[in-house]
N, C-alpha and C positions, 0 to 999 in steps of 0.2 A: 354096401356096410363097412360102419367105419373100422379100420383096423389099430389094436392096438400090439402095440410089439410085447411083449416081459418076456426079458435077461432075468434068472435068477436058476441058484442048482441047485436047490433045496425040493426035492421035489414034492412035499409034502404044502407046503408054502406056493409050490406051482401051479399045484391045483387048485389050490383052496381061489388064489386069481383071476384062475385059466373060469372056473367054476363063475368070479362073477364076476367077467367080463362078460360073459353066455349070458349070464341073467340083468344086466344090463343093453343090451341089449349088442352085444361087442363085437366083433370077428377079435378072439385073443389069436396070437403068434408065439408062438413059443419058443421059449431060443434057453439052452444051458450052455453055453458054450460065445465069446465073442463072435466067432466063427458062423455056427449058426445064425446069429443077430444080425451078422452083415450084410448074410445071405437073407434075411429071411424083411430086409428092408429095397436091398435090389429087388425081387422078385412082386413082393409087397409093393400096394398105396401105402405106409405107415403113418395114421394123422404125429398119433404120440405112445411114447415106450413111458414102462416103467422098468427102473436099473438096479439088481442088485448090484452093492457098489463092488464085494468081495467075494471071487468068484473060485476061493479058491489055488492050492496053488504059486500063493504072489503072485495069483491075475485080480485086475479090476477089470470094469466094464468104460474106465476110461475108449479106447476108439472105439466105442460102439460110441459114444458121447459126443465126444470129437466129431461123427462123421453124421450124427443127430445134427447139432449145430450145422455143421455146412450146407443139410440141407434147408435150417428153419425150420426143426421139428420139433417143437415141447416133450420133455422129459425129465421123470426126476426118478429123484432115487431112495432106493428106497432099503434101511442097509444097517445094519443093529451095533453096527460097529461105531458109533457117533466117534470116541475118544481116539482112537487105534488111526482114526482116519480124517483129525477138520481139518483137516489142512490143505488135503488131495483136493476135499468134499467143497470146500471154499474158491478152490481151481477151477470148476467142474458149477460154480456158480449154479444152480438150480432146483427146487424144490424136494427137502427129504420129507419125508414120511417115516420116523423112528420104527424102529421091528422090537417090540410084538405090537402087529396095527390089523384091524378087523379085513377081510382083505375085501370088504364094501365100501370098508373109508379111501381104500388106495383107490378104488378105482373113481371111490369120487370126487375126489382129490384131481386124479389121472383127465379125468373128463372134465372135467375144469380150466382144463392148461386151453380142450383147444374148445372151445363155448359152448 
């Protein structure tokens, strides 16, 4: 079964994405912090990821994005703060799905990345 990593600090958004991934026949691997996400990348065969950009307290998804890129795994950025992190988003060079977005639409986008 395909495993998709979700790095999301908002519980309701995370739950929506988890259910949508399960409904799509995908194994969701959930993380609230970069540390949890990096551990999941090591432990599981992650095919792709949905990364929330801003994780609160000044933290971003950057270290997870860098690791996924190093491993050649595709990811998309799911953010509600396009104005404040525009330059940062360009540096990550990944597809962006702005919040709010329906969870099934986000799942379709990430599944398109892996064909």
